[in-house]
N, C-alpha and C positions, 0 to 999 in steps of 0.2 A: 181728861174731859166727855165729858157727853151733850146728846144733843139732849137738850127740853122742849123744844116746839119743831115743827115742822108744815113750815102753809106755804101751800102750790096754787095755782090760780091762771087759769086759762094759758099751763105749759101742754103741749103736741097734744093731747086728748083728754084732758083733763080739765074739770071745769073748776072745784075746786074740791081741795084734799088736804087735811090737816091732820096732822100725827104728835107723838108726842116721846118720851123719852121712853116708850113700852116694844118689846121686840112685838116684830109682828110678822103674820104671814099674809099675801094681801094673795087669795082664791076668785077663783071665774074662768070662764069662758076666753077662749084668743075674743082680745079688738075691746074687753074691758075695762081699759084704762091699767091693767096692774105692770106693763113693766113701764110704761109711760114715769109709774112714782117714782124709779130708782131710776126714768133716762133723767128725768129732775132734777133729779139731788143732781145726781153726774155730773147735770149740766153747772149748778153752781156753786161744787167745788173746780170745778176743772174750767169753766167756760169752755166746754166743750161739747158734739154730740154729735152721733152718726147719721145725726135723723135731718132732710133736705130746709124743713118747714116745724121751725119751734113756739112757736104762738098757734094756739087753738086756730082752726078754721077760723074767719070771721071775726075773732075778737085782734084789735094793734098793738094789742101788748098784753104779754105773757111773765106772771113772778115767780120767783122762790124767797122762801124767807128762812132761814136756822138758822138756829137761838142754841147755845151752850151752856152748862151749868158756868162756866168760865166768865159768862160776861160778854162772849164772842156772836157777833154778832152778823149775818150774813146776808146782806139782799142782793138780788142777782133780775133784770127786768132784758125785755126781747120784747125789740118792737120792727112794725115794719112803716112805719113811717118817720121814725127817730132814729136817735146813734142812741143802739148800748145802758144799760143804765147798773153799774153794779158800785157797793156800797160794803166792803167788809174792816168794820168797828170790833174796836176791846174794848168792854165799861164806856160806849161813844166817845172811843178817841179813836180817828184816820188810822187803821193799819198801815203806813206805809208799804210800799213792796205788796201788795197784799198776791198776786197771782202763787211771789216766792214765796209766802207767808201759807196763801194753802198749799203749797206744792208739799209742805214740812211736816202741815197735818196730819196727812192723808193720801195712804200709800194706790198707785193702780188697783194691785191685787185687792185692798178692800172694799172696792168700787165690782167689782167680779172674781171675786173668790177661786171661785172651779175656772176657773183660765192658769191657774199655777196645773192640775189634772190634769189641762191637752197639753201642756206644754211635754215637747222633744226630752227625754235626757240631759241632756248639752242646759238649757238657754234653765231648765229645771235647778242644775245644778251652779247653775250660776247664780240665781235666784237667794239661791242661802246664803253662795259666801257671800256674796254683797249685803248681807244681816250681819254678817261680824264687824266689827266695831272694831276699826282700827284708823287711828288717824294715819296718813301717809301723803306724801309726794314723789319727785323727780329726786328731792333731797337726799329724802331719805332713800332712793333706791342707790342713786350714787353714793353718799355715803356705805352702804352694805359693800356695795362691789366697784369703789372708785371710778365706777362709769356709768352709761348709762345700755344696759347690754341691744342689743339689735332684734330683729326681727320678734317683740313682744309688742302684745296687745297690752298698749297701760290702759286701756278705757276698760280693761276688767275688775274685777276685786283684788286685794293683794296677794290671797291666796294664790287666782289664779293663773296673778303674775310669777308669783315665783317658781307655780309649775313649772309654766310657760319656758320659763330660765336655766330651769334643768333638769328637761324634758330629754332624753335621747335623740327627739327629731331640732333641739335648739341651738341654737349660735354657740354655745358655749360647748357642746357636746362632741357637738359636726368640725371645730376648730380643735377642740381639741385631740380628735380621730384623725384630721388633718398635724397637725403637730406629733402626736404618737406614730404616722406614718412614717412622718421625717426623719426623727430620730433613731427609727427599725431601719431603713435605707440608707443612713451614715449611716449606721449601726453596723450593717455591712458592710458596707465597704471600706471601711478604717480597719475591719475583722481581714478582709480582704490583702489590704494593705503592707497590716505586723504578718503574714504569712506570707507575702514577700517580700519584705525588709528580713537581715543576719536577726537572729535572734538576742533577745537584747538590746538592739538599733539607737543606738540614743548619734541624729543629726548633729545634733552639736559641737559633737565631738571631732565632725569632719567637717564640720565648715567652711574651718580660718585654717586649714591646713593648706600649704600650699602645695601643690604635687610637682607644678613643673618649676620651684627649688627645685626640687630630689630629684629629680632628671638634671637637670644643669650640674650637680653636686655629682652625679654618674657620670655625666660625659666629660668632667674636670678628670675626673677620676682616671674615665676608661685611657684621657690623650694623656696623661703624668702618664699612665701604664706604659702607654707603647713607648714615650721617650722610653722608662726605665731599662724595656728590654731592645730598643736600639742602640742607647749606651750602651750598656751586655755585650749585648754582640759586634759591638763596633770595640771593645775592649777584647773580646777573648781573640777578632783576627787583624788586633791592628801587626805585630810578629809578623806573622801570616802576608798581610797588605805592606810593609814595610821590605820580607824578604824578593814579591816577588817585584816591587817597584826595583829595587836590587838592580834583581833577575834582568829587567825588561835592558837597566843600566848596560848592564855587563851585558846580555847578546849584540845591544847595540852599539859596544864596543870592541869585543873579538866580530863582526861583520863587519866594521870599518877597520879591523887591522888585515883581517880578508880582502877587506875588498882592497886597499894600500899594500899587498901583496899582491895580488892578480894582474892587479894595474904597472906592480913595479914589474912582473915579472913580462907581462905586455912590452913593455917602453923595454928594455934588454934584449928582445927577438926584437924590435923593430929599430934597433942601433945596430943591429948587423944589417938588416937590408937599408936599412932608411939611412947614409952614411949623412944627408941631405938634410935630415932631420936634429942632428945629432944638438949643435946647439940647444934650437926653439924643447929640445924633450930630454936638456941639460938644468935649462931654466925650468921646465915645468916646476923640474923632479926634486929643483930647490926650491919650488917652492909647495911643493904639497906639504912639508909637515906645519909651516902657517895654513896650512887650508888642514888639518890634519885638528891644530892646535883651534882654531874656530869652531869646530862641528860640536871636539870634544868642549869646551866654552858649551857650545849650545844644548849638549845633551845633560852632564853636571846640569847647567840653571831647571834647563824641565824633571830633573829626580829634586833635586830641591820645592820645587816648584810645588810635585805631585806627595812630597815631606809634608811637605807646608802644610798644605791645602789639606792633610791625614789627618796631621797632629791639633790644628785648629777645628777640625768636626769631632776629634773624640774631643776633645779639651771642653768643647760646647754642652756633650753627655756627662763631663764630670760630675758633677751634683746630683745624677742622677745614679749613678755605678752604684750607687752603697746604697740605695733606696730598693726595698721591700715590694713589692709586688699591693695591691688592695685590696683586697675580694668586694667585688660589689655585687654577686648576689643578689644577698638579706637586703640593701641598699635599692635592687633594684625589685623585687618581691613586695619591699615593704609598698615602695614607692605603687604596684602596678593593683597592692591589695588597697592603700588607701582611695587608689582612684575609682577604683572596685565601688570602695565605702563611697564616697564622692557621690557615686552617678543615682545612689539612693535618696540621695536629701532632698530635691525636689517632694517624688512620693511620702516619706517623712515631714517636709513640713503640708501636705495636701491631709496626711493623714491631722496633723495636732490642728490643721487648720477645721475639718469635721469632729475631732472633738471638743473643742470651745462651743460648735456651732449647737454640737450632743446637747451638751451641759446646759445654757440659753434657753434653747428648746425642751430640757426638761425639765427647770425653771418654770417656763409657760405654762410646760403641762400641768405641773404642782401647780401653777395659781391659775388654772382653771378645772384642778381640779377641789380646790381649795373652791371657790365660786359654784360651784357644782355643788355640794358639802354645800359651800353656807345658803343657798338656796334652799337647800333640803330640809333645814335642821331649823330656818327661819318659823317656816309655817307654829313646832311646838313650842317656838318662843311665842310668837304670838299669842298661839293659844291659851297661854300659861296670861298676857299683858289684856288681850281684848274682851270687849261685854259679849257675849256668847248668848245673842234672847233665843234660844234653842235646846228644849231638856235631853241631853243624849248628843248634841250636838259636838263630831269633832272632823279628822280631817286629815286624810292619809292619800299620802300619794297626791293632791286637788285634787280632788273628790272628797265630797261632805258625807258624813256616815249619818245614823240616825240610831241611836245606842246598836252601834259596828256594821250596817246594814246602810248598806245604798240605796237612796230613794228606789229603787230600779227593783227593790229588793221586798221593800214592804207591801206590808196588803192593801186593799181597799179601804181599810178602816185607819189604819195607820197613816196612808198616804190626806185621808181628807182633815186626820186631826195633825196634821203638817200644815198643809193646806190653810186653815186656820193657824196656823203660830207665822202662819210665812207672812201673810197677808199682815197681821196686829208685829210691826217694827216696831214701830214708835210708840210705849207705853205714853208718853208724856201727848201723844195726840190725838185726832176723835176715835172715839173708841167708839166705831158704828161700823161693821160687819154689811154690803150691797150685794141678792142670793139672786140671782133670776134663773129662772124653772128651775127648781128640785124636783120640777117632778122625774126630773129623768133619776133620780134615784130614788134607789130603792127605798121604802119603810123604814127599814132599819137605820141606813146608810142617813137620810133625815133627820132621822130619830136624836142618829151623833152628834149629828153636828150641828142642830140645834143644843144639845147638852154640851159641846164644845164647848161652842160660844155663850151658853147660862158659865156655865169653869169657870172662860176668862172674864166674865163681867162684863161682853162686849152686847150691846144694840144691835138688832139686827131688823134688816127688812129683806126678805123674802117674798120671791110670786113662783105661787102655784097656780096649773092651769088645770081648771077642774066646769065641770058642768052648771055651775052658775050662771046665773042669766047677769048677776049685776055685782060689783067690785063689793066681794066683802072682805072688811077686813077681820084680821082673825090675832084675838093677845094669846101670846103662847108665856 
């Protein structure tokens, strides 16, 4: 789409000016209206102006008409006493949403391409990347990563977005670093636990072992052994005990006989001197045998009772007499070893829990690595499918390269060429470039700029300050 006619009346400092489809250079000294022509065209295409007064001083209405070779007509009027007027028609038909339509056929840099040269590196890169035509939305991002990564400016072009996602200061990279630090820390704890555990320790072998039952069994064996030992002692001492009991009886009987004989002798002596007591002593003497018999019965009864008690005790241990003592040392050692092994179970469980955490964290780290790699590989895939508006454009690590070089490494001439390429992003849009103040460029650079515009088939309108008192239009 090319401009076929431009008519300007009473806008800014212009009384009337008409241009056609030719590329021209407007020359003259300051105040002759060169920039007013540029500003009027900008006003027609954007409905914006940096100037406070749009209508020429002394007039009530200013107008600009732009027509193209495709039947597009733009008519915009600024009025001081009534509402401004605008009309955008295509082949006589009113264009709906005219401001949106105009934004689609013109880029801001077409109206001031040299602004690109004055941009900072970051802004230049963003401008170039924005030219890459690749349709995407937030669902595209979600489809790639399963989520919308945080802390990313999604107002940027897709390549800058992907570069932010995979960047070392990006969310994925930082989360992965935190996860990897956690893995390292937990692995260190696991290694410490392993070092403290017995070799090849498996807590599952000891978890259900009942040490209490083992000690109960040991106690039963000990008590049984005590009974056996007591039974054997009783068996070995039975005869001796029995003889001791018999000896006690015999001693008691002998003592009784001695006592009775002594008493008898004493009585006989007393009989000689105590005749008056003979009758009573004789009576007492005759009763001695009965007393002896009674005392003897008591002694014999006590003897039989002691024997019976001893035999009962021996009988109660009869079941143990022939039994062998059971060793408990091995079982006791096993119980002590088991108890020691069970003391490690809590640490073993903690180690298993940490190992599960580590596996989960490693899977998480791997997923972030995959997402980072995805963000790094996607630009190559995108550039294979996308429309690349500039010859020699490639992208590395989110930085646009022109023939392998970043913009900052280009020569001034190459930057100037790039400036025009960047300005005209839409081949179906309005093919016009407005260049204000080319006197700031060297003659060589100015000629190169014009040559580049002609090479791309662009109409350009430039201004150059000279000593001429009048505004002069030079066809190029």
